VOPAGU-2260 file (C-alpha; in pm, 1 decimal, decimal comma):
REM VOPAGU-2260
SITE   aa  ch    i         X         Y         Z
SITE  MET   A    0       3,2      -9,8       2,1
SITE  LYS   A    1     109,4     341,1     -82,4
SITE  ILE   A    2      -3,4     592,2     171,9
SITE  SER   A    3      78,1     984,9     280,7
SITE  LEU   A    4      47,7    1077,2     650,8
SITE  ILE   A    5     -75,5    1423,4     706,4
SITE  ILE   A    6      75,0    1577,7    1008,5
SITE  PRO   A    7      78,7    1961,3    1098,6
SITE  SER   A    8     290,7    2050,9    1391,9
SITE  ARG   A    9     366,5    2382,4    1587,6
SITE  ASN   A   10     633,3    2365,4    1825,3
SITE  ASN   A   11     622,1    2010,6    1866,4
SITE  LEU   A   12     954,5    1909,7    1772,1
SITE  LYS   A   13    1011,7    1616,7    2035,9
SITE  TYR   A   14     695,1    1453,9    1977,5
SITE  LEU   A   15     767,9    1476,8    1607,1
SITE  LYS   A   16    1068,7    1320,3    1591,3
SITE  TRP   A   17     931,7    1037,3    1826,3
SITE  CYS   A   18     616,0    1011,7    1608,6
SITE  TYR   A   19     878,8     977,0    1284,1
SITE  ASP   A   20    1086,5     714,6    1447,4
SITE  ALA   A   21     778,8     513,9    1510,3
SITE  ILE   A   22     640,4     534,7    1192,8
SITE  ARG   A   23     951,5     434,6    1018,9
SITE  LYS   A   24     979,9     130,0    1240,4
SITE  HIS   A   25     668,4       3,5    1206,0
SITE  GLN   A   26     544,7      84,8     867,8
SITE  GLY   A   27     634,5    -265,6     701,2
SITE  ASN   A   28     654,6    -318,2     345,9
SITE  HIS   A   29     415,7     -13,3     275,4
SITE  GLU   A   30     535,2     288,1     101,4
SITE  VAL   A   31     486,7     582,0     349,7
SITE  GLN   A   32     528,8     951,3     262,8
SITE  ILE   A   33     548,9    1160,3     563,9
SITE  CYS   A   34     405,6    1496,1     510,1
SITE  VAL   A   35     465,7    1775,1     779,2
SITE  ALA   A   36     335,9    2118,6     796,7
SITE  ASP   A   37     540,8    2352,8    1030,7
SITE  ASP   A   38     318,0    2575,7    1154,4
SITE  ALA   A   39     561,5    2881,1    1230,0
SITE  SER   A   40     726,0    2685,7    1454,3
SITE  THR   A   41    1022,6    2852,1    1698,1
SITE  ASP   A   42    1165,4    2533,1    1847,2
SITE  GLY   A   43    1377,7    2444,7    1575,5
SITE  THR   A   44    1094,3    2207,9    1378,7
SITE  TRP   A   45    1171,2    2365,9    1033,1
SITE  GLY   A   46    1551,6    2277,4    1067,1
SITE  TRP   A   47    1474,4    1933,1    1171,6
SITE  CYS   A   48    1263,1    1911,5     839,2
SITE  ILE   A   49    1528,5    2036,2     628,7
SITE  GLU   A   50    1766,9    1788,5     794,9
SITE  THR   A   51    1532,6    1494,3     759,6
SITE  MET   A   52    1408,9    1577,9     388,2
SITE  GLN   A   53    1809,4    1541,2     295,6
SITE  LYS   A   54    1836,3    1200,4     418,8
SITE  ASP   A   55    1461,8    1054,0     359,0
SITE  LEU   A   56    1334,6    1106,0      -3,1
SITE  LYS   A   57     957,5    1000,6     123,6
SITE  PHE   A   58     958,4    1280,0     392,8
SITE  GLN   A   59     810,0    1621,0     243,0
SITE  ALA   A   60     753,5    1929,8     429,7
SITE  ILE   A   61     612,0    2276,9     406,5
SITE  ARG   A   62     635,2    2590,3     619,1
SITE  ASN   A   63     405,3    2849,5     743,6
SITE  LYS   A   64     601,4    3186,3     722,1
SITE  THR   A   65     385,3    3419,2     843,0
SITE  GLY   A   66     458,7    3399,9    1203,6
SITE  LYS   A   67     118,8    3346,8    1290,1
SITE  ARG   A   68     -50,6    3019,6    1350,5
SITE  GLN   A   69    -257,4    2878,8    1061,1
SITE  GLY   A   70    -403,9    2563,9    1242,8
SITE  LEU   A   71    -520,3    2226,3    1133,8
SITE  VAL   A   72    -797,1    2343,7     894,6
SITE  ILE   A   73    -556,0    2523,3     653,2
SITE  LEU   A   74    -244,6    2288,6     689,0
SITE  ASN   A   75    -427,9    1963,8     678,5
SITE  ASP   A   76    -595,2    2051,2     340,4
SITE  LYS   A   77    -287,8    2198,7     191,9
SITE  LEU   A   78     -98,5    1874,3     255,2
SITE  ILE   A   79    -339,9    1680,3     114,1
SITE  ASN   A   80    -390,1    1913,6    -197,2
SITE  GLU   A   81     -49,5    2003,9    -241,7
SITE  VAL   A   82     198,3    1765,2     -86,1
SITE  ALA   A   83      65,3    1418,0     -61,4
SITE  ARG   A   84     145,4    1208,7    -364,0
SITE  HIS   A   85     -65,1     913,0    -274,1
SITE  ASP   A   86    -426,6     833,3    -366,3
SITE  ILE   A   87    -468,2     713,4      50,1
SITE  CYS   A   88    -387,5     963,3     284,3
SITE  MET   A   89    -435,7     963,8     712,5
SITE  ILE   A   90    -487,6    1251,7     935,2
SITE  TYR   A   91    -240,9    1201,6    1183,5
SITE  HIS   A   92     -89,5    1350,3    1509,8
SITE  ALA   A   93     272,7    1429,2    1637,2
SITE  ASP   A   94     187,0    1260,6    1964,2
SITE  MET   A   95      98,5     935,0    1804,5
SITE  TYR   A   96     320,4     631,0    1822,9
SITE  LEU   A   97     230,8     396,0    1535,0
SITE  MET   A   98     183,9      36,3    1638,2
SITE  PRO   A   99     320,8    -243,2    1457,8
SITE  GLY   A  100      80,4    -398,8    1184,9
SITE  ALA   A  101    -148,7    -100,5    1184,1
SITE  LEU   A  102     -92,1     -10,6     801,3
SITE  ASP   A  103    -165,9    -399,0     721,9
SITE  GLN   A  104    -520,3    -355,9     894,5
SITE  ILE   A  105    -570,8     -11,8     674,6
SITE  GLU   A  106    -464,0    -191,8     370,6
SITE  HIS   A  107    -718,6    -479,6     444,3
SITE  LYS   A  108   -1029,7    -251,6     529,5
SITE  LEU   A  109   -1002,1      66,2     333,5
SITE  LYS   A  110   -1188,5     104,4      10,9
SITE  GLU   A  111   -1373,6     397,8    -185,4
SITE  LYS   A  112   -1651,6     546,3      34,7
SITE  THR   A  113   -1497,1     402,6     333,2
SITE  ILE   A  114   -1285,4     538,1     645,7
SITE  VAL   A  115   -1078,7     363,0     849,6
SITE  SER   A  116   -1004,0     452,0    1191,2
SITE  LEU   A  117    -711,4     320,2    1408,7
SITE  THR   A  118    -800,2     248,0    1760,2
SITE  ARG   A  119    -616,5     470,9    2017,5
SITE  ILE   A  120    -413,8     335,7    2307,6
SITE  GLU   A  121    -382,9     588,0    2590,4
SITE  PRO   A  122    -284,6     670,7    2949,5
SITE  SER   A  123    -604,0     750,9    3176,6
SITE  LEU   A  124    -571,8    1139,7    3132,4
SITE  HIS   A  125    -880,7    1165,6    2904,7
SITE  PRO   A  126   -1237,8    1019,7    3032,9
SITE  PRO   A  127   -1231,2     615,9    2935,6
SITE  GLY   A  128   -1465,8     537,5    2681,9
SITE  PRO   A  129   -1568,7     194,4    2470,7
SITE  GLU   A  130   -1396,7     344,8    2151,1
SITE  LYS   A  131   -1033,8     362,9    2317,9
SITE  MET   A  132    -797,0     131,8    2506,2
SITE  LEU   A  133    -664,3     252,7    2812,3
SITE  PHE   A  134    -256,4     127,1    2904,0
SITE  ASP   A  135     -26,0     363,5    3061,2
SITE  CYS   A  136     335,8     365,4    2904,2
SITE  GLY   A  137     408,9     730,4    2945,7
SITE  LEU   A  138     272,0    1061,2    2882,4
SITE  GLU   A  139     604,2    1209,3    2729,3
SITE  PRO   A  140     843,8    1070,6    2476,1
SITE  GLU   A  141    1139,6    1085,8    2727,2
SITE  ASP   A  142     897,5     865,8    2995,0
SITE  PHE   A  143     783,4     633,7    2730,3
SITE  GLU   A  144     799,2     251,3    2828,2
SITE  GLU   A  145     806,7     111,0    2458,8
SITE  GLN   A  146     900,9    -249,2    2525,3
SITE  LYS   A  147     642,9    -277,7    2797,5
SITE  LEU   A  148     374,4    -159,7    2552,3
SITE  LEU   A  149     494,2    -363,1    2265,7
SITE  ASP   A  150     478,0    -659,7    2472,9
SITE  TRP   A  151     142,3    -608,6    2602,7
SITE  PHE   A  152      16,9    -517,8    2252,8
SITE  LYS   A  153     166,5    -847,1    2133,2
SITE  GLU   A  154     -95,6   -1046,9    2321,1
SITE  ILE   A  155    -358,1    -780,3    2265,1
SITE  GLN   A  156    -367,1    -783,2    1892,8
SITE  LEU   A  157    -392,9   -1114,6    1844,1
SITE  GLN   A  158    -753,5   -1114,4    2057,3
SITE  GLN   A  159    -890,6    -853,9    1852,8
SITE  LEU   A  160    -747,5    -870,9    1514,7
SITE  THR   A  161   -1082,8    -902,1    1323,7
SITE  LYS   A  162   -1274,2    -664,8    1542,1
SITE  VAL   A  163   -1424,2    -378,8    1389,2
SITE  THR   A  164   -1683,4    -120,7    1512,9
SITE  GLU   A  165   -1821,1     181,6    1357,8
SITE  GLY   A  166   -1669,4     513,0    1453,3
SITE  ILE   A  167   -1413,8     791,7    1321,4
SITE  PHE   A  168   -1169,6     990,9    1525,6
SITE  ALA   A  169    -800,8    1026,3    1459,2
SITE  PRO   A  170    -621,2     894,1    1276,4
SITE  TRP   A  171    -828,0     836,0    1008,0
SITE  ALA   A  172    -717,1     682,3     664,7
SITE  PHE   A  173    -925,6     762,5     361,5
SITE  TYR   A  174    -899,9     803,9       3,1
SITE  LYS   A  175    -791,9    1180,3    -124,2
SITE  LYS   A  176   -1081,7    1163,8    -390,5
SITE  ASP   A  177   -1337,5    1097,0    -121,4
SITE  PHE   A  178   -1221,9    1392,0      71,1
SITE  GLN   A  179   -1165,2    1647,1    -200,4
SITE  GLU   A  180   -1550,5    1560,1    -346,5
SITE  ILE   A  181   -1693,2    1728,3     -22,9
SITE  GLY   A  182   -1419,2    2012,3     -26,5
SITE  GLY   A  183   -1188,8    1919,6     267,2
SITE  HIS   A  184   -1235,4    2088,8     586,0
SITE  ASP   A  185   -1448,1    2382,4     572,8
SITE  PRO   A  186   -1254,7    2723,0     645,1
SITE  LEU   A  187   -1518,5    2832,0     853,1
SITE  PHE   A  188   -1374,7    2661,1    1135,1
SITE  ALA   A  189    -999,9    2785,4    1099,9
SITE  PRO   A  190    -765,4    2754,6    1253,1
SITE  GLN   A  191    -918,2    2449,1    1435,7
SITE  SER   A  192   -1185,8    2310,9    1628,4
SITE  LYS   A  193   -1517,7    2168,9    1553,1
SITE  GLU   A  194   -1358,1    2109,8    1192,9
SITE  ASP   A  195   -1338,9    1749,5    1254,8
SITE  SER   A  196   -1714,9    1700,5    1371,6
SITE  ASP   A  197   -1824,6    1927,0    1074,2
SITE  ILE   A  198   -1638,4    1713,6     819,0
SITE  PHE   A  199   -1732,2    1368,3     993,8
SITE  ASN   A  200   -2101,4    1496,1     930,9
SITE  ARG   A  201   -2053,4    1583,3     592,7
SITE  PHE   A  202   -1863,0    1229,5     491,6
SITE  GLN   A  203   -2148,0    1051,4     649,6
SITE  LEU   A  204   -2411,8    1275,8     443,3
SITE  ASN   A  205   -2219,1    1182,0     148,7
SITE  GLY   A  206   -2247,3     800,5     194,7
SITE  ILE   A  207   -1897,4     723,7     371,6
SITE  LYS   A  208   -1891,3     432,1     565,9
SITE  PHE   A  209   -1687,0     437,4     915,2
SITE  VAL   A  210   -1478,6     150,4    1024,0
SITE  GLN   A  211   -1263,4     156,4    1352,7
SITE  THR   A  212   -1021,1    -152,4    1329,6
SITE  TRP   A  213    -905,1    -298,0    1657,7
SITE  GLY   A  214    -656,5    -492,9    1546,0
SITE  GLY   A  215    -460,7    -148,9    1420,9
SITE  CYS   A  216    -359,0      95,0    1675,1
SITE  VAL   A  217    -168,7     397,5    1793,7
SITE  TYR   A  218     -40,1     503,7    2130,8
SITE  HIS   A  219    -152,0     823,3    2198,5
SITE  LEU   A  220      -4,4    1055,8    2434,8
SITE  THR   A  221    -353,2    1259,6    2468,3
SITE  CYS   A  222    -296,9    1556,2    2314,3
SITE  ARG   A  223      53,0    1667,4    2445,8
SITE  GLY   A  224     102,3    1875,2    2133,5
SITE  SER   A  225    -208,1    2076,4    2162,8
SITE  ARG   A  226    -492,4    2052,3    2423,0
SITE  PHE   A  227    -246,8    1925,2    2711,8
SITE  ASN   A  228      53,1    2143,6    2583,0
SITE  THR   A  229     247,9    2304,8    2854,3
SITE  PHE   A  230     482,2    2474,5    2619,2
SITE  SER   A  231     409,0    2851,9    2598,1
SITE  GLY   A  232     494,3    2886,8    2233,6
SITE  GLY   A  233     310,2    2578,4    2103,2
SITE  ALA   A  234     -30,3    2530,9    2016,5
SITE  PRO   A  235    -269,2    2696,8    2280,0
SITE  GLY   A  236    -335,7    2454,9    2566,0
SITE  LYS   A  237    -718,6    2392,7    2683,8
SITE  ASN   A  238    -666,9    2680,1    2950,1
SITE  SER   A  239    -546,2    2987,3    2712,1
SITE  ASP   A  240    -740,9    3247,2    2602,3
SITE  GLU   A  241    -686,5    3156,5    2277,7
SITE  TRP   A  242    -800,8    2794,1    2302,4
SITE  ILE   A  243   -1100,9    2881,4    2516,6
SITE  GLY   A  244   -1216,8    3141,8    2286,3
SITE  THR   A  245   -1161,3    2960,8    1977,1
SITE  THR   A  246   -1346,1    2659,0    2116,3
SITE  THR   A  247   -1651,1    2863,1    2212,5
SITE  THR   A  248   -1661,8    3049,0    1870,1
SITE  ASN   A  249   -1649,6    2734,1    1682,1
SITE  MET   A  250   -1889,4    2577,2    1886,6
SITE  LYS   A  251   -2122,2    2854,7    1827,6
SITE  LYS   A  252   -2057,9    2833,8    1454,1
SITE  PHE   A  253   -2124,4    2447,0    1442,5
SITE  ILE   A  254   -2470,6    2503,8    1594,5
SITE  LYS   A  255   -2525,1    2813,4    1353,4
SITE  LYS   A  256   -2429,9    2562,9    1042,4
SITE  TRP   A  257   -2613,7    2245,2    1182,8
SITE  GLY   A  258   -2888,0    2356,0    1416,7
SITE  THR   A  259   -2747,5    2162,1    1719,2
SITE  SER   A  260   -2430,9    2065,1    1915,2
SITE  VAL   A  261   -2178,1    1808,1    1829,2
SITE  GLN   A  262   -2382,3    1448,8    1840,2
SITE  HIS   A  263   -2214,1    1127,8    1820,9
SITE  ASP   A  264   -2258,3     765,2    1988,5
SITE  GLU   A  265   -2029,5     577,1    2209,5
SITE  TYR   A  266   -1803,6     510,8    1938,4
SITE  MET   A  267   -1790,9     834,4    1802,3
SITE  LYS   A  268   -2012,9     788,5    1491,3
SITE  PRO   A  269   -2171,7    1122,2    1403,4
SITE  ILE   A  270   -2570,2    1143,4    1480,5
SITE  ILE   A  271   -2675,8    1406,2    1270,6
SITE  SER   A  272   -3026,5    1583,6    1333,9
SITE  PRO   A  273   -3222,2    1716,9    1042,1
SITE  VAL   A  274   -3155,4    2085,5     957,0
SITE  TYR   A  275   -3471,6    2319,4     908,1
SITE  LYS   A  276   -3532,2    2682,4     810,8
SITE  LYS   A  277   -3612,2    2836,2    1129,9
SITE  SER   A  278   -3619,2    3186,6    1306,3
SITE  ILE   A  279   -3709,1    3295,0    1667,3
SITE  ASN   A  280   -3905,2    3601,0    1716,6
SITE  ILE   A  281   -3844,8    3753,7    2076,5
SITE  ILE   A  282   -4111,9    3961,0    2281,2
SITE  ASN   A  283   -3987,9    4155,6    2568,2
SITE  SER   A  284   -3610,0    4085,3    2456,7
SITE  THR   A  285   -3274,2    4157,0    2607,7
SITE  PRO   A  286   -2940,3    4159,6    2475,9
SITE  LEU   A  287   -2826,6    3871,6    2664,6
SITE  LEU   A  288   -3131,7    3667,0    2555,3
SITE  GLU   A  289   -3118,1    3780,9    2182,3
SITE  GLU   A  290   -2720,3    3672,7    2190,7
SITE  ALA   A  291   -2808,3    3340,8    2346,7
SITE  LEU   A  292   -3070,5    3269,2    2076,3
SITE  GLU   A  293   -2922,4    3374,7    1787,3
SITE  ILE   A  294   -2710,3    3083,2    1711,2
SITE  TRP   A  295   -3039,0    2866,9    1725,3
SITE  GLN   A  296   -3182,0    3016,3    1415,7
SITE  ASN   A  297   -3097,7    3088,0    1016,7
SITE  GLY   A  298   -3346,1    3336,3     919,5
SITE  GLY   A  299   -3574,0    3083,6     772,2
SITE  THR   A  300   -3965,3    3090,7     788,5
SITE  ASP   A  301   -4037,3    2716,5     756,5
SITE  ILE   A  302   -4035,2    2702,3    1154,1
SITE  ILE   A  303   -4131,3    2990,1    1332,0
SITE  ILE   A  304   -4069,6    3004,9    1722,4
SITE  GLU   A  305   -4219,3    3306,2    1930,2
SITE  VAL   A  306   -4052,7    3360,6    2282,6
SITE  ASP   A  307   -4155,9    3594,5    2548,3
SITE  GLY   A  308   -3836,8    3723,9    2736,4
SITE  ASN   A  309   -4011,1    3769,4    3065,9
SITE  LYS   A  310   -4118,2    3420,3    3086,6
SITE  PHE   A  311   -3828,6    3247,1    2933,9
SITE  THR   A  312   -3681,1    2955,5    3154,0
SITE  SER   A  313   -3392,0    2718,2    3105,4
SITE  ASP   A  314   -3657,3    2454,6    3022,2
SITE  ASP   A  315   -3750,4    2643,4    2754,6
SITE  PHE   A  316   -3378,6    2683,2    2634,9
SITE  ASN   A  317   -3342,9    2313,8    2628,3
SITE  TYR   A  318   -3631,4    2274,8    2398,8
SITE  ILE   A  319   -3479,8    2527,0    2155,5
SITE  GLN   A  320   -3176,4    2305,9    2178,6
SITE  ASN   A  321   -3359,2    2000,5    2090,1
SITE  LEU   A  322   -3630,7    2119,1    1861,7
SITE  ASN   A  323   -3478,3    1978,4    1541,6
SITE  ALA   A  324   -3510,3    1639,0    1698,1
SITE  ILE   A  325   -3841,8    1708,2    1880,3
SITE  ILE   A  326   -3996,6    1831,0    1521,0
SITE  LYS   A  327   -3853,7    1552,0    1341,9
SITE  ASP   A  328   -4023,4    1294,1    1577,8
SITE  SER   A  329   -4348,4    1477,7    1583,6
SITE  GLY   A  330   -4341,2    1481,5    1159,8
SITE  GLU   A  331   -4688,1    1720,1    1189,8
SITE  ILE   A  332   -4727,6    2079,3    1031,7
SITE  GLY   A  333   -4898,2    2304,3    1234,5
SITE  GLU   A  334   -4889,4    2489,1    1603,9
SITE  PHE   A  335   -4799,5    2391,3    1884,8
SITE  GLU   A  336   -4659,7    2477,7    2235,3
SITE  LEU   A  337   -4373,4    2374,5    2435,4
SITE  GLY   A  338   -4341,5    2545,9    2752,9
SITE  ASN   A  339   -4343,7    2924,6    2718,2
SITE  LEU   A  340   -4256,1    2851,5    2315,8
SITE  LYS   A  341   -4520,6    2886,2    2056,6
SITE  ILE   A  342   -4399,7    2735,9    1766,0
SITE  LYS   A  343   -4559,6    2739,9    1389,9
SITE  VAL   A  344   -4428,8    2443,5    1153,3
SITE  ASN   A  345   -4502,9    2586,2     814,2
SITE  SER   A  346   -4299,8    2327,6     642,9
SITE  LEU   A  347   -4071,4    2008,1     715,4
SITE  ASN   A  348   -3840,4    2060,6     424,1
SITE  GLU   A  349   -3485,2    1939,3     557,2
SITE  TYR   A  350   -3172,4    2084,3     446,4
SITE  GLN   A  351   -2863,7    1906,7     563,6
SITE  THR   A  352   -2763,2    1764,2     257,8
SITE  GLU   A  353   -2689,1    2125,9     119,3
SITE  LEU   A  354   -2399,8    2130,6     389,6
SITE  ILE   A  355   -2214,3    1846,5     217,6
SITE  CYS   A  356   -1957,9    2055,1      52,8
SITE  ALA   A  357   -1744,2    2297,3     246,5
SITE  SER   A  358   -1886,8    2675,7     236,4
């Protein structure tokens, strides 16, 4: 199999080196192009990239020279569209260690109109979930207990070589043409946050099947290069103003676009509610209430909700958050009330398929 691994990185040099070594160690007989985008790093990443390109002809790197972070939305797509040479690509992170046999599983299970995700093995930093395996072999490259991991995995892999579930998350492998058919990531979510949930929804609406292989895995240092980054020059950590601001802003954008917050099942397969054209008319409004409700409407007249600000409660807000699913279940045109909301359904036309291609 010929595959291009897509790895944007910002000030994550120690993780990038660790990641690179593991890929080359466990790539097997596959032809693996490693594509790196240096996102204006200041930790020597670009110098290492230049050295690596000189000695490894299947390693290509590009550099963001602006001095300002561009993020995953722009750089993932740039690598896929302009750098990746192969028809098969995989969105990958610098804090992942490729396990033996992982690429064999992708080769066996990937076909057109399918995306294959490798199962993540993680220390218990994130909340546990049925889509991952918990096994602690260190949180940093310098603490990584490689032989402990490989010995444990040798037994585990045999037990679940044929196990598959239906879900999608990084790292995920795909055919480039399936990615390009929907326009890649939506630049609405640049630099990053919720861009993955958005594109997963769009893949599903376009008929893509999701496969998670349990015989193919990565060991994941649980977002050490981003969410749990402690280096001030790196990607913003979860407690930074930039992280909080971007996450909050992009969640609002996601709700505005899809009419609901991010939804998925226990294996991370998207749950997509119908998208309706709706408006909210507020009587006795306040600026705070207008701001809270603005993202839950899109200016359409298929569904009109009337709200009295003097009577509005948290229960009413919950109804608005879940209104698309409520109306879908009802399937009725006409007028009705929910709590203090007066709702008029003029049409049950659904518009989610209009969102398949990036804006």
